[in-house]
All heavy atoms as a GROMACS GRO file, in nm:
protein
  619
    1MET      N    1   0.716   2.876  -6.853
    1MET     CA    2   0.834   2.931  -6.914
    1MET      C    3   0.797   3.015  -7.036
    1MET      O    4   0.863   3.114  -7.064
    1MET     CB    5   0.929   2.820  -6.952
    1MET     CG    6   1.004   2.767  -6.832
    1MET     SD    7   1.112   2.631  -6.872
    1MET     CE    8   0.996   2.498  -6.867
    2LYS      N    9   0.694   2.973  -7.107
    2LYS     CA   10   0.651   3.049  -7.224
    2LYS      C   11   0.604   3.188  -7.183
    2LYS      O   12   0.637   3.287  -7.248
    2LYS     CB   13   0.540   2.974  -7.296
    2LYS     CG   14   0.488   3.045  -7.418
    2LYS     CD   15   0.378   2.968  -7.485
    2LYS     CE   16   0.320   3.047  -7.601
    2LYS     NZ   17   0.210   2.976  -7.667
    3LYS      N   18   0.530   3.196  -7.074
    3LYS     CA   19   0.481   3.325  -7.028
    3LYS      C   20   0.595   3.417  -6.987
    3LYS      O   21   0.592   3.537  -7.015
    3LYS     CB   22   0.384   3.307  -6.911
    3LYS     CG   23   0.252   3.248  -6.949
    3LYS     CD   24   0.159   3.238  -6.831
    3LYS     CE   25   0.028   3.175  -6.870
    3LYS     NZ   26  -0.066   3.168  -6.758
    4LEU      N   27   0.695   3.362  -6.919
    4LEU     CA   28   0.811   3.441  -6.880
    4LEU      C   29   0.882   3.496  -7.002
    4LEU      O   30   0.912   3.616  -7.009
    4LEU     CB   31   0.908   3.356  -6.798
    4LEU     CG   32   1.044   3.419  -6.767
    4LEU    CD1   33   1.028   3.542  -6.678
    4LEU    CD2   34   1.137   3.318  -6.704
    5LEU      N   35   0.909   3.411  -7.099
    5LEU     CA   36   0.978   3.453  -7.220
    5LEU      C   37   0.896   3.555  -7.298
    5LEU      O   38   0.949   3.655  -7.347
    5LEU     CB   39   1.009   3.332  -7.308
    5LEU     CG   40   1.093   3.359  -7.432
    5LEU    CD1   41   1.230   3.416  -7.393
    5LEU    CD2   42   1.111   3.232  -7.512
    6GLU      N   43   0.766   3.533  -7.306
    6GLU     CA   44   0.678   3.626  -7.376
    6GLU      C   45   0.680   3.763  -7.309
    6GLU      O   46   0.688   3.866  -7.376
    6GLU     CB   47   0.536   3.571  -7.381
    6GLU     CG   48   0.442   3.653  -7.464
    6GLU     CD   49   0.306   3.588  -7.479
    6GLU    OE1   50   0.280   3.483  -7.417
    6GLU    OE2   51   0.224   3.643  -7.555
    7TYR      N   52   0.675   3.765  -7.178
    7TYR     CA   53   0.680   3.892  -7.104
    7TYR      C   54   0.812   3.966  -7.129
    7TYR      O   55   0.813   4.086  -7.156
    7TYR     CB   56   0.663   3.866  -6.954
    7TYR     CG   57   0.682   3.989  -6.870
    7TYR    CD1   58   0.582   4.087  -6.864
    7TYR    CD2   59   0.800   4.010  -6.799
    7TYR    CE1   60   0.600   4.202  -6.788
    7TYR    CE2   61   0.818   4.124  -6.724
    7TYR     CZ   62   0.718   4.220  -6.718
    7TYR     OH   63   0.737   4.334  -6.644
    8LEU      N   64   0.922   3.893  -7.123
    8LEU     CA   65   1.053   3.955  -7.143
    8LEU      C   66   1.070   4.011  -7.284
    8LEU      O   67   1.115   4.124  -7.302
    8LEU     CB   68   1.164   3.855  -7.112
    8LEU     CG   69   1.176   3.810  -6.967
    8LEU    CD1   70   1.272   3.693  -6.956
    8LEU    CD2   71   1.220   3.924  -6.879
    9VAL      N   72   1.032   3.932  -7.383
    9VAL     CA   73   1.051   3.975  -7.522
    9VAL      C   74   0.960   4.092  -7.556
    9VAL      O   75   1.003   4.190  -7.617
    9VAL     CB   76   1.030   3.856  -7.619
    9VAL    CG1   77   1.034   3.903  -7.764
    9VAL    CG2   78   1.135   3.750  -7.596
   10THR      N   79   0.832   4.085  -7.517
   10THR     CA   80   0.741   4.194  -7.549
   10THR      C   81   0.780   4.324  -7.478
   10THR      O   82   0.745   4.431  -7.524
   10THR     CB   83   0.595   4.159  -7.515
   10THR    OG1   84   0.585   4.122  -7.378
   10THR    CG2   85   0.542   4.050  -7.604
   11SER      N   86   0.853   4.313  -7.370
   11SER     CA   87   0.896   4.432  -7.296
   11SER      C   88   1.009   4.506  -7.366
   11SER      O   89   1.026   4.626  -7.344
   11SER     CB   90   0.942   4.394  -7.156
   11SER     OG   91   0.836   4.338  -7.083
   12ILE      N   92   1.086   4.438  -7.449
   12ILE     CA   93   1.204   4.502  -7.508
   12ILE      C   94   1.188   4.539  -7.655
   12ILE      O   95   1.266   4.618  -7.707
   12ILE     CB   96   1.330   4.416  -7.491
   12ILE    CG1   97   1.317   4.283  -7.563
   12ILE    CG2   98   1.365   4.398  -7.346
   12ILE    CD1   99   1.444   4.201  -7.567
   13VAL      N  100   1.088   4.485  -7.724
   13VAL     CA  101   1.074   4.511  -7.867
   13VAL      C  102   0.987   4.633  -7.894
   13VAL      O  103   0.912   4.678  -7.808
   13VAL     CB  104   1.016   4.388  -7.942
   13VAL    CG1  105   1.109   4.270  -7.934
   13VAL    CG2  106   0.879   4.352  -7.891
   14GLU      N  107   0.997   4.686  -8.016
   14GLU     CA  108   0.918   4.803  -8.056
   14GLU      C  109   0.781   4.764  -8.108
   14GLU      O  110   0.690   4.846  -8.113
   14GLU     CB  111   0.994   4.882  -8.163
   14GLU     CG  112   1.122   4.943  -8.111
   14GLU     CD  113   1.199   5.016  -8.220
   14GLU    OE1  114   1.147   5.032  -8.332
   14GLU    OE2  115   1.313   5.056  -8.191
   15HIS      N  116   0.765   4.639  -8.151
   15HIS     CA  117   0.638   4.589  -8.205
   15HIS      C  118   0.593   4.468  -8.124
   15HIS      O  119   0.601   4.354  -8.171
   15HIS     CB  120   0.653   4.550  -8.353
   15HIS     CG  121   0.706   4.660  -8.439
   15HIS    ND1  122   0.627   4.762  -8.485
   15HIS    CD2  123   0.830   4.684  -8.487
   15HIS    CE1  124   0.699   4.844  -8.558
   15HIS    NE2  125   0.824   4.799  -8.560
   16PRO      N  126   0.545   4.489  -8.000
   16PRO     CA  127   0.509   4.374  -7.916
   16PRO      C  128   0.392   4.292  -7.971
   16PRO      O  129   0.380   4.173  -7.940
   16PRO     CB  130   0.472   4.437  -7.781
   16PRO     CG  131   0.446   4.581  -7.810
   16PRO     CD  132   0.526   4.616  -7.931
   17GLU      N  133   0.310   4.352  -8.054
   17GLU     CA  134   0.196   4.278  -8.110
   17GLU      C  135   0.240   4.174  -8.211
   17GLU      O  136   0.166   4.080  -8.241
   17GLU     CB  137   0.096   4.375  -8.175
   17GLU     CG  138   0.145   4.442  -8.302
   17GLU     CD  139   0.238   4.561  -8.281
   17GLU    OE1  140   0.259   4.604  -8.167
   17GLU    OE2  141   0.292   4.608  -8.382
   18ALA      N  142   0.362   4.185  -8.263
   18ALA     CA  143   0.412   4.091  -8.362
   18ALA      C  144   0.488   3.973  -8.301
   18ALA      O  145   0.532   3.884  -8.372
   18ALA     CB  146   0.503   4.164  -8.461
   19VAL      N  147   0.502   3.971  -8.169
   19VAL     CA  148   0.576   3.864  -8.103
   19VAL      C  149   0.492   3.738  -8.097
   19VAL      O  150   0.378   3.740  -8.051
   19VAL     CB  151   0.619   3.906  -7.960
   19VAL    CG1  152   0.683   3.790  -7.886
   19VAL    CG2  153   0.712   4.025  -7.966
   20VAL      N  154   0.549   3.628  -8.148
   20VAL     CA  155   0.483   3.497  -8.143
   20VAL      C  156   0.583   3.398  -8.084
   20VAL      O  157   0.696   3.388  -8.131
   20VAL     CB  158   0.440   3.451  -8.284
   20VAL    CG1  159   0.381   3.311  -8.278
   20VAL    CG2  160   0.344   3.549  -8.347
   21ILE      N  161   0.540   3.328  -7.982
   21ILE     CA  162   0.626   3.227  -7.919
   21ILE      C  163   0.554   3.093  -7.926
   21ILE      O  164   0.443   3.079  -7.876
   21ILE     CB  165   0.661   3.264  -7.774
   21ILE    CG1  166   0.735   3.397  -7.772
   21ILE    CG2  167   0.741   3.153  -7.708
   21ILE    CD1  168   0.770   3.449  -7.637
   22GLU      N  169   0.619   2.998  -7.991
   22GLU     CA  170   0.563   2.863  -8.004
   22GLU      C  171   0.636   2.771  -7.908
   22GLU      O  172   0.758   2.776  -7.897
   22GLU     CB  173   0.580   2.812  -8.147
   22GLU     CG  174   0.507   2.893  -8.249
   22GLU     CD  175   0.536   2.848  -8.390
   22GLU    OE1  176   0.619   2.756  -8.409
   22GLU    OE2  177   0.478   2.907  -8.482
   23GLU      N  178   0.560   2.686  -7.840
   23GLU     CA  179   0.618   2.592  -7.745
   23GLU      C  180   0.592   2.450  -7.794
   23GLU      O  181   0.477   2.412  -7.816
   23GLU     CB  182   0.556   2.613  -7.607
   23GLU     CG  183   0.614   2.524  -7.501
   23GLU     CD  184   0.558   2.553  -7.362
   23GLU    OE1  185   0.456   2.624  -7.354
   23GLU    OE2  186   0.614   2.504  -7.266
   24ASN      N  187   0.698   2.374  -7.812
   24ASN     CA  188   0.689   2.234  -7.854
   24ASN      C  189   0.765   2.148  -7.755
   24ASN      O  190   0.872   2.188  -7.710
   24ASN     CB  191   0.750   2.214  -7.994
   24ASN     CG  192   0.681   2.298  -8.098
   24ASN    OD1  193   0.560   2.313  -8.097
   24ASN    ND2  194   0.760   2.354  -8.189
   25GLU      N  195   0.709   2.033  -7.722
   25GLU     CA  196   0.779   1.943  -7.630
   25GLU      C  197   0.808   1.813  -7.702
   25GLU      O  198   0.718   1.749  -7.756
   25GLU     CB  199   0.696   1.916  -7.505
   25GLU     CG  200   0.772   1.841  -7.400
   25GLU     CD  201   0.703   1.840  -7.265
   25GLU    OE1  202   0.609   1.917  -7.245
   25GLU    OE2  203   0.747   1.760  -7.180
   26GLU      N  204   0.936   1.776  -7.706
   26GLU     CA  205   0.979   1.655  -7.771
   26GLU      C  206   1.076   1.580  -7.682
   26GLU      O  207   1.178   1.635  -7.643
   26GLU     CB  208   1.048   1.685  -7.904
   26GLU     CG  209   0.961   1.755  -8.005
   26GLU     CD  210   1.038   1.796  -8.129
   26GLU    OE1  211   1.158   1.763  -8.139
   26GLU    OE2  212   0.978   1.860  -8.216
   27GLU      N  213   1.042   1.458  -7.647
   27GLU     CA  214   1.130   1.371  -7.568
   27GLU      C  215   1.179   1.438  -7.440
   27GLU      O  216   1.297   1.432  -7.406
   27GLU     CB  217   1.249   1.325  -7.653
   27GLU     CG  218   1.210   1.249  -7.777
   27GLU     CD  219   1.327   1.216  -7.865
   27GLU    OE1  220   1.442   1.237  -7.824
   27GLU    OE2  221   1.303   1.168  -7.978
   28GLY      N  222   1.090   1.504  -7.370
   28GLY     CA  223   1.127   1.568  -7.244
   28GLY      C  224   1.198   1.701  -7.259
   28GLY      O  225   1.235   1.762  -7.160
   29GLN      N  226   1.218   1.747  -7.380
   29GLN     CA  227   1.285   1.875  -7.406
   29GLN      C  228   1.181   1.975  -7.456
   29GLN      O  229   1.106   1.947  -7.548
   29GLN     CB  230   1.395   1.858  -7.511
   29GLN     CG  231   1.453   1.986  -7.560
   29GLN     CD  232   1.596   2.005  -7.515
   29GLN    OE1  233   1.653   1.917  -7.452
   29GLN    NE2  234   1.651   2.119  -7.544
   30ILE      N  235   1.178   2.092  -7.395
   30ILE     CA  236   1.086   2.197  -7.436
   30ILE      C  237   1.160   2.291  -7.530
   30ILE      O  238   1.267   2.342  -7.497
   30ILE     CB  239   1.032   2.274  -7.315
   30ILE    CG1  240   0.956   2.180  -7.223
   30ILE    CG2  241   0.944   2.390  -7.360
   30ILE    CD1  242   0.916   2.241  -7.091
   31ASN      N  243   1.103   2.313  -7.649
   31ASN     CA  244   1.159   2.405  -7.746
   31ASN      C  245   1.070   2.529  -7.754
   31ASN      O  246   0.951   2.517  -7.784
   31ASN     CB  247   1.169   2.340  -7.885
   31ASN     CG  248   1.263   2.222  -7.885
   31ASN    OD1  249   1.372   2.230  -7.831
   31ASN    ND2  250   1.220   2.113  -7.945
   32LEU      N  251   1.128   2.645  -7.729
   32LEU     CA  252   1.056   2.770  -7.740
   32LEU      C  253   1.111   2.845  -7.860
   32LEU      O  254   1.230   2.879  -7.865
   32LEU     CB  255   1.074   2.854  -7.612
   32LEU     CG  256   1.016   2.792  -7.485
   32LEU    CD1  257   1.060   2.870  -7.364
   32LEU    CD2  258   0.864   2.788  -7.493
   33ASN      N  259   1.026   2.870  -7.959
   33ASN     CA  260   1.065   2.940  -8.080
   33ASN      C  261   1.006   3.080  -8.080
   33ASN      O  262   0.884   3.095  -8.070
   33ASN     CB  263   1.019   2.863  -8.204
   33ASN     CG  264   1.081   2.726  -8.211
   33ASN    OD1  265   1.199   2.709  -8.184
   33ASN    ND2  266   1.002   2.627  -8.247
   34ILE      N  267   1.091   3.179  -8.094
   34ILE     CA  268   1.049   3.319  -8.091
   34ILE      C  269   1.045   3.372  -8.234
   34ILE      O  270   1.140   3.356  -8.309
   34ILE     CB  271   1.147   3.406  -8.011
   34ILE    CG1  272   1.170   3.349  -7.872
   34ILE    CG2  273   1.099   3.549  -8.004
   34ILE    CD1  274   1.286   3.415  -7.798
   35GLN      N  275   0.935   3.437  -8.269
   35GLN     CA  276   0.925   3.509  -8.395
   35GLN      C  277   0.890   3.653  -8.361
   35GLN      O  278   0.796   3.679  -8.285
   35GLN     CB  279   0.817   3.450  -8.485
   35GLN     CG  280   0.850   3.313  -8.535
   35GLN     CD  281   0.742   3.258  -8.627
   35GLN    OE1  282   0.634   3.313  -8.639
   35GLN    NE2  283   0.772   3.148  -8.693
   36VAL      N  284   0.966   3.746  -8.418
   36VAL     CA  285   0.942   3.888  -8.393
   36VAL      C  286   0.938   3.962  -8.526
   36VAL      O  287   0.974   3.908  -8.630
   36VAL     CB  288   1.052   3.950  -8.303
   36VAL    CG1  289   1.050   3.888  -8.164
   36VAL    CG2  290   1.189   3.936  -8.365
   37HIS      N  291   0.894   4.086  -8.522
   37HIS     CA  292   0.894   4.174  -8.639
   37HIS      C  293   1.037   4.189  -8.688
   37HIS      O  294   1.131   4.190  -8.608
   37HIS     CB  295   0.834   4.309  -8.600
   37HIS     CG  296   0.805   4.398  -8.716
   37HIS    ND1  297   0.900   4.479  -8.770
   37HIS    CD2  298   0.690   4.417  -8.786
   37HIS    CE1  299   0.846   4.546  -8.870
   37HIS    NE2  300   0.718   4.510  -8.881
   38GLN      N  301   1.054   4.201  -8.819
   38GLN     CA  302   1.188   4.208  -8.878
   38GLN      C  303   1.272   4.320  -8.818
   38GLN      O  304   1.392   4.305  -8.801
   38GLN     CB  305   1.175   4.226  -9.030
   38GLN     CG  306   1.307   4.210  -9.104
   38GLN     CD  307   1.364   4.069  -9.092
   38GLN    OE1  308   1.290   3.971  -9.086
   38GLN    NE2  309   1.494   4.058  -9.088
   39ASP      N  310   1.210   4.433  -8.785
   39ASP     CA  311   1.283   4.546  -8.727
   39ASP      C  312   1.332   4.516  -8.585
   39ASP      O  313   1.422   4.583  -8.535
   39ASP     CB  314   1.196   4.672  -8.725
   39ASP     CG  315   1.160   4.719  -8.865
   39ASP    OD1  316   1.231   4.682  -8.961
   39ASP    OD2  317   1.059   4.791  -8.878
   40ASP      N  318   1.270   4.419  -8.518
   40ASP     CA  319   1.302   4.390  -8.378
   40ASP      C  320   1.407   4.280  -8.362
   40ASP      O  321   1.451   4.254  -8.250
   40ASP     CB  322   1.176   4.350  -8.301
   40ASP     CG  323   1.079   4.466  -8.287
   40ASP    OD1  324   1.125   4.581  -8.283
   40ASP    OD2  325   0.957   4.441  -8.279
   41VAL      N  326   1.446   4.216  -8.470
   41VAL     CA  327   1.543   4.106  -8.461
   41VAL      C  328   1.673   4.155  -8.397
   41VAL      O  329   1.728   4.091  -8.308
   41VAL     CB  330   1.570   4.044  -8.600
   41VAL    CG1  331   1.683   3.943  -8.594
   41VAL    CG2  332   1.443   3.977  -8.651
   42LYS      N  333   1.720   4.271  -8.439
   42LYS     CA  334   1.845   4.325  -8.385
   42LYS      C  335   1.834   4.356  -8.236
   42LYS      O  336   1.931   4.344  -8.162
   42LYS     CB  337   1.889   4.448  -8.462
   42LYS     CG  338   1.791   4.562  -8.456
   42LYS     CD  339   1.831   4.678  -8.543
   42LYS     CE  340   1.722   4.784  -8.535
   42LYS     NZ  341   1.725   4.877  -8.644
   43ILE      N  342   1.715   4.394  -8.192
   43ILE     CA  343   1.695   4.424  -8.049
   43ILE      C  344   1.700   4.295  -7.967
   43ILE      O  345   1.762   4.290  -7.861
   43ILE     CB  346   1.561   4.496  -8.028
   43ILE    CG1  347   1.564   4.633  -8.095
   43ILE    CG2  348   1.531   4.511  -7.879
   43ILE    CD1  349   1.431   4.704  -8.098
   44VAL      N  350   1.636   4.191  -8.017
   44VAL     CA  351   1.632   4.064  -7.944
   44VAL      C  352   1.770   4.000  -7.941
   44VAL      O  353   1.810   3.944  -7.838
   44VAL     CB  354   1.527   3.968  -8.006
   44VAL    CG1  355   1.532   3.833  -7.939
   44VAL    CG2  356   1.388   4.028  -7.993
   45ILE      N  357   1.845   4.009  -8.049
   45ILE     CA  358   1.980   3.952  -8.049
   45ILE      C  359   2.072   4.035  -7.961
   45ILE      O  360   2.147   3.980  -7.881
   45ILE     CB  361   2.034   3.943  -8.193
   45ILE    CG1  362   1.952   3.842  -8.272
   45ILE    CG2  363   2.182   3.904  -8.192
   45ILE    CD1  364   1.986   3.835  -8.419
   46GLY      N  365   2.067   4.166  -7.974
   46GLY     CA  366   2.149   4.252  -7.891
   46GLY      C  367   2.293   4.260  -7.940
   46GLY      O  368   2.333   4.194  -8.036
   47LYS      N  369   2.370   4.342  -7.873
   47LYS     CA  370   2.510   4.361  -7.910
   47LYS      C  371   2.589   4.234  -7.880
   47LYS      O  372   2.594   4.189  -7.767
   47LYS     CB  373   2.566   4.479  -7.831
   47LYS     CG  374   2.704   4.522  -7.873
   47LYS     CD  375   2.745   4.647  -7.798
   47LYS     CE  376   2.881   4.694  -7.843
   47LYS     NZ  377   2.922   4.814  -7.770
   48GLN      N  378   2.648   4.177  -7.983
   48GLN     CA  379   2.725   4.053  -7.975
   48GLN      C  380   2.644   3.938  -7.914
   48GLN      O  381   2.698   3.849  -7.850
   48GLN     CB  382   2.854   4.074  -7.897
   48GLN     CG  383   2.948   4.172  -7.961
   48GLN     CD  384   3.076   4.192  -7.882
   48GLN    OE1  385   3.087   4.147  -7.769
   48GLN    NE2  386   3.171   4.259  -7.942
   49GLY      N  387   2.512   3.941  -7.932
   49GLY     CA  388   2.426   3.834  -7.885
   49GLY      C  389   2.398   3.834  -7.736
   49GLY      O  390   2.348   3.736  -7.682
   50GLN      N  391   2.428   3.944  -7.669
   50GLN     CA  392   2.412   3.948  -7.524
   50GLN      C  393   2.267   3.936  -7.479
   50GLN      O  394   2.238   3.870  -7.379
   50GLN     CB  395   2.474   4.075  -7.467
   50GLN     CG  396   2.624   4.077  -7.475
   50GLN     CD  397   2.684   4.206  -7.421
   50GLN    OE1  398   2.612   4.304  -7.401
   50GLN    NE2  399   2.813   4.205  -7.398
   51THR      N  400   2.175   3.999  -7.552
   51THR     CA  401   2.035   3.997  -7.509
   51THR      C  402   1.975   3.857  -7.522
   51THR      O  403   1.912   3.808  -7.428
   51THR     CB  404   1.953   4.098  -7.591
   51THR    OG1  405   2.014   4.226  -7.581
   51THR    CG2  406   1.811   4.107  -7.539
   52ILE      N  407   1.996   3.791  -7.634
   52ILE     CA  408   1.941   3.656  -7.652
   52ILE      C  409   2.005   3.559  -7.554
   52ILE      O  410   1.938   3.470  -7.502
   52ILE     CB  411   1.952   3.608  -7.799
   52ILE    CG1  412   1.870   3.481  -7.822
   52ILE    CG2  413   2.095   3.586  -7.840
   52ILE    CD1  414   1.723   3.498  -7.817
   53LYS      N  415   2.132   3.577  -7.524
   53LYS     CA  416   2.198   3.491  -7.424
   53LYS      C  417   2.135   3.511  -7.287
   53LYS      O  418   2.114   3.414  -7.213
   53LYS     CB  419   2.348   3.522  -7.417
   53LYS     CG  420   2.426   3.471  -7.536
   53LYS     CD  421   2.573   3.509  -7.523
   53LYS     CE  422   2.650   3.476  -7.650
   53LYS     NZ  423   2.790   3.521  -7.644
   54ALA      N  424   2.106   3.636  -7.252
   54ALA     CA  425   2.044   3.665  -7.123
   54ALA      C  426   1.904   3.605  -7.115
   54ALA      O  427   1.865   3.549  -7.012
   54ALA     CB  428   2.040   3.815  -7.099
   55LEU      N  429   1.828   3.615  -7.224
   55LEU     CA  430   1.694   3.556  -7.226
   55LEU      C  431   1.702   3.404  -7.208
   55LEU      O  432   1.624   3.347  -7.132
   55LEU     CB  433   1.624   3.588  -7.359
   55LEU     CG  434   1.584   3.733  -7.381
   55LEU    CD1  435   1.538   3.754  -7.525
   55LEU    CD2  436   1.474   3.775  -7.284
   56ARG      N  437   1.797   3.343  -7.276
   56ARG     CA  438   1.815   3.198  -7.262
   56ARG      C  439   1.852   3.159  -7.119
   56ARG      O  440   1.803   3.059  -7.067
   56ARG     CB  441   1.921   3.149  -7.360
   56ARG     CG  442   1.874   3.149  -7.503
   56ARG     CD  443   1.983   3.106  -7.599
   56ARG     NE  444   1.929   3.098  -7.735
   56ARG     CZ  445   1.997   3.130  -7.843
   56ARG    NH1  446   2.123   3.171  -7.834
   56ARG    NH2  447   1.942   3.122  -7.963
   57GLU      N  448   1.939   3.236  -7.057
   57GLU     CA  449   1.980   3.206  -6.920
   57GLU      C  450   1.864   3.218  -6.822
   57GLU      O  451   1.848   3.135  -6.733
   57GLU     CB  452   2.095   3.297  -6.877
   57GLU     CG  453   2.227   3.261  -6.939
   57GLU     CD  454   2.277   3.124  -6.897
   57GLU    OE1  455   2.269   3.090  -6.777
   57GLU    OE2  456   2.323   3.049  -6.985
   58LEU      N  457   1.782   3.322  -6.836
   58LEU     CA  458   1.668   3.340  -6.747
   58LEU      C  459   1.568   3.225  -6.760
   58LEU      O  460   1.518   3.173  -6.661
   58LEU     CB  461   1.600   3.474  -6.774
   58LEU     CG  462   1.678   3.597  -6.730
   58LEU    CD1  463   1.613   3.724  -6.784
   58LEU    CD2  464   1.688   3.603  -6.578
   59VAL      N  465   1.540   3.185  -6.882
   59VAL     CA  466   1.448   3.073  -6.905
   59VAL      C  467   1.509   2.944  -6.854
   59VAL      O  468   1.441   2.860  -6.795
   59VAL     CB  469   1.410   3.063  -7.054
   59VAL    CG1  470   1.329   2.939  -7.081
   59VAL    CG2  471   1.332   3.187  -7.097
   60LYS      N  472   1.640   2.928  -6.871
   60LYS     CA  473   1.709   2.808  -6.824
   60LYS      C  474   1.702   2.797  -6.671
   60LYS      O  475   1.683   2.688  -6.618
   60LYS     CB  476   1.855   2.812  -6.869
   60LYS     CG  477   1.934   2.690  -6.836
   60LYS     CD  478   2.075   2.701  -6.890
   60LYS     CE  479   2.160   2.583  -6.851
   60LYS     NZ  480   2.299   2.598  -6.899
   61ILE      N  481   1.715   2.909  -6.602
   61ILE     CA  482   1.706   2.909  -6.455
   61ILE      C  483   1.568   2.860  -6.411
   61ILE      O  484   1.557   2.776  -6.321
   61ILE     CB  485   1.737   3.048  -6.399
   61ILE    CG1  486   1.885   3.080  -6.419
   61ILE    CG2  487   1.698   3.059  -6.252
   61ILE    CD1  488   1.922   3.224  -6.393
   62LYS      N  489   1.463   2.909  -6.477
   62LYS     CA  490   1.328   2.865  -6.442
   62LYS      C  491   1.312   2.716  -6.475
   62LYS      O  492   1.248   2.643  -6.400
   62LYS     CB  493   1.224   2.948  -6.516
   62LYS     CG  494   1.084   2.910  -6.481
   62LYS     CD  495   0.986   3.017  -6.515
   62LYS     CE  496   0.846   2.968  -6.495
   62LYS     NZ  497   0.783   3.010  -6.378
   63ALA      N  498   1.369   2.671  -6.585
   63ALA     CA  499   1.359   2.530  -6.624
   63ALA      C  500   1.429   2.441  -6.521
   63ALA      O  501   1.379   2.333  -6.488
   63ALA     CB  502   1.420   2.508  -6.762
   64ILE      N  503   1.542   2.483  -6.471
   64ILE     CA  504   1.615   2.406  -6.371
   64ILE      C  505   1.530   2.392  -6.244
   64ILE      O  506   1.524   2.284  -6.184
   64ILE     CB  507   1.751   2.469  -6.340
   64ILE    CG1  508   1.844   2.451  -6.461
   64ILE    CG2  509   1.813   2.410  -6.215
   64ILE    CD1  510   1.973   2.529  -6.452
   65LYS      N  511   1.464   2.500  -6.205
   65LYS     CA  512   1.378   2.494  -6.087
   65LYS      C  513   1.264   2.395  -6.105
   65LYS      O  514   1.220   2.331  -6.010
   65LYS     CB  515   1.323   2.634  -6.054
   65LYS     CG  516   1.428   2.728  -6.000
   65LYS     CD  517   1.370   2.863  -5.971
   65LYS     CE  518   1.298   2.858  -5.839
   65LYS     NZ  519   1.251   2.992  -5.796
   66GLU      N  520   1.217   2.382  -6.229
   66GLU     CA  521   1.107   2.290  -6.259
   66GLU      C  522   1.157   2.152  -6.306
   66GLU      O  523   1.077   2.068  -6.345
   66GLU     CB  524   1.015   2.351  -6.365
   66GLU     CG  525   0.947   2.477  -6.319
   66GLU     CD  526   0.856   2.537  -6.425
   66GLU    OE1  527   0.834   2.473  -6.530
   66GLU    OE2  528   0.807   2.649  -6.402
   67ARG      N  529   1.289   2.132  -6.303
   67ARG     CA  530   1.352   2.007  -6.344
   67ARG      C  531   1.317   1.968  -6.487
   67ARG      O  532   1.277   1.855  -6.516
   67ARG     CB  533   1.318   1.894  -6.248
   67ARG     CG  534   1.368   1.921  -6.108
   67ARG     CD  535   1.325   1.812  -6.013
   67ARG     NE  536   1.355   1.849  -5.877
   67ARG     CZ  537   1.452   1.796  -5.806
   67ARG    NH1  538   1.528   1.702  -5.856
   67ARG    NH2  539   1.471   1.834  -5.682
   68LYS      N  540   1.331   2.063  -6.577
   68LYS     CA  541   1.304   2.041  -6.718
   68LYS      C  542   1.421   2.092  -6.801
   68LYS      O  543   1.506   2.167  -6.752
   68LYS     CB  544   1.177   2.115  -6.760
   68LYS     CG  545   1.053   2.065  -6.690
   68LYS     CD  546   0.930   2.135  -6.736
   68LYS     CE  547   0.807   2.081  -6.664
   68LYS     NZ  548   0.685   2.148  -6.706
   69LYS      N  549   1.425   2.051  -6.926
   69LYS     CA  550   1.527   2.100  -7.020
   69LYS      C  551   1.457   2.188  -7.123
   69LYS      O  552   1.348   2.155  -7.170
   69LYS     CB  553   1.596   1.983  -7.091
   69LYS     CG  554   1.681   1.901  -6.999
   69LYS     CD  555   1.752   1.793  -7.075
   69LYS     CE  556   1.839   1.711  -6.981
   69LYS     NZ  557   1.911   1.607  -7.052
   70VAL      N  558   1.521   2.298  -7.156
   70VAL     CA  559   1.459   2.393  -7.249
   70VAL      C  560   1.562   2.453  -7.343
   70VAL      O  561   1.678   2.469  -7.306
   70VAL     CB  562   1.386   2.505  -7.170
   70VAL    CG1  563   1.483   2.592  -7.094
   70VAL    CG2  564   1.298   2.588  -7.260
   71THR      N  565   1.520   2.478  -7.466
   71THR     CA  566   1.602   2.553  -7.561
   71THR      C  567   1.518   2.668  -7.616
   71THR      O  568   1.398   2.655  -7.635
   71THR     CB  569   1.650   2.466  -7.680
   71THR    OG1  570   1.538   2.400  -7.736
   71THR    CG2  571   1.754   2.367  -7.639
   72VAL      N  572   1.586   2.780  -7.639
   72VAL     CA  573   1.520   2.899  -7.691
   72VAL      C  574   1.582   2.931  -7.825
   72VAL      O  575   1.704   2.945  -7.836
   72VAL     CB  576   1.535   3.018  -7.594
   72VAL    CG1  577   1.473   3.144  -7.652
   72VAL    CG2  578   1.472   2.987  -7.458
   73ASN      N  579   1.499   2.941  -7.928
   73ASN     CA  580   1.546   2.971  -8.063
   73ASN      C  581   1.477   3.096  -8.116
   73ASN      O  582   1.359   3.116  -8.094
   73ASN     CB  583   1.512   2.854  -8.158
   73ASN     CG  584   1.575   2.726  -8.112
   73ASN    OD1  585   1.692   2.720  -8.084
   73ASN    ND2  586   1.493   2.622  -8.102
   74LEU      N  587   1.553   3.176  -8.189
   74LEU     CA  588   1.499   3.294  -8.255
   74LEU      C  589   1.484   3.261  -8.402
   74LEU      O  590   1.582   3.232  -8.471
   74LEU     CB  591   1.591   3.415  -8.237
   74LEU     CG  592   1.548   3.543  -8.306
   74LEU    CD1  593   1.414   3.592  -8.252
   74LEU    CD2  594   1.653   3.650  -8.288
   75LEU      N  595   1.360   3.265  -8.450
   75LEU     CA  596   1.332   3.235  -8.590
   75LEU      C  597   1.311   3.366  -8.664
   75LEU      O  598   1.223   3.444  -8.630
   75LEU     CB  599   1.206   3.148  -8.603
   75LEU     CG  600   1.204   3.017  -8.524
   75LEU    CD1  601   1.071   2.948  -8.540
   75LEU    CD2  602   1.317   2.927  -8.568
   76ASN      N  603   1.391   3.389  -8.766
   76ASN     CA  604   1.376   3.510  -8.847
   76ASN      C  605   1.273   3.485  -8.956
   76ASN      O  606   1.265   3.377  -9.012
   76ASN     CB  607   1.509   3.549  -8.910
   76ASN     CG  608   1.612   3.588  -8.808
   76ASN    OD1  609   1.582   3.609  -8.692
   76ASN    ND2  610   1.733   3.599  -8.852
   77GLN      N  611   1.198   3.588  -8.988
   77GLN     CA  612   1.096   3.576  -9.092
   77GLN      C  613   1.150   3.625  -9.223
   77GLN      O  614   1.226   3.709  -9.236
   77GLN     CB  615   0.972   3.655  -9.056
   77GLN     CG  616   0.903   3.600  -8.933
   77GLN     CD  617   0.782   3.680  -8.894
   77GLN    OE1  618   0.761   3.790  -8.941
   77GLN    NE2  619   0.702   3.625  -8.806
   0.00000   0.00000   0.00000
């Protein structure tokens, strides 16, 4: 799931080298934390949050196929 999210985020941002995705697993729940360049935050969030919602849904679909629970968070720097 981390690779999928990393591929999607690096494809849409202007500074793909600044994308950092941390994966933590706690009590059966996978937490994916995204850090991007300050200029790319608006791109990842999208208009009215549509882009981040779409990213979360795509990762959630993959998690369901693997019978896991996942949350995606955007961390601003």
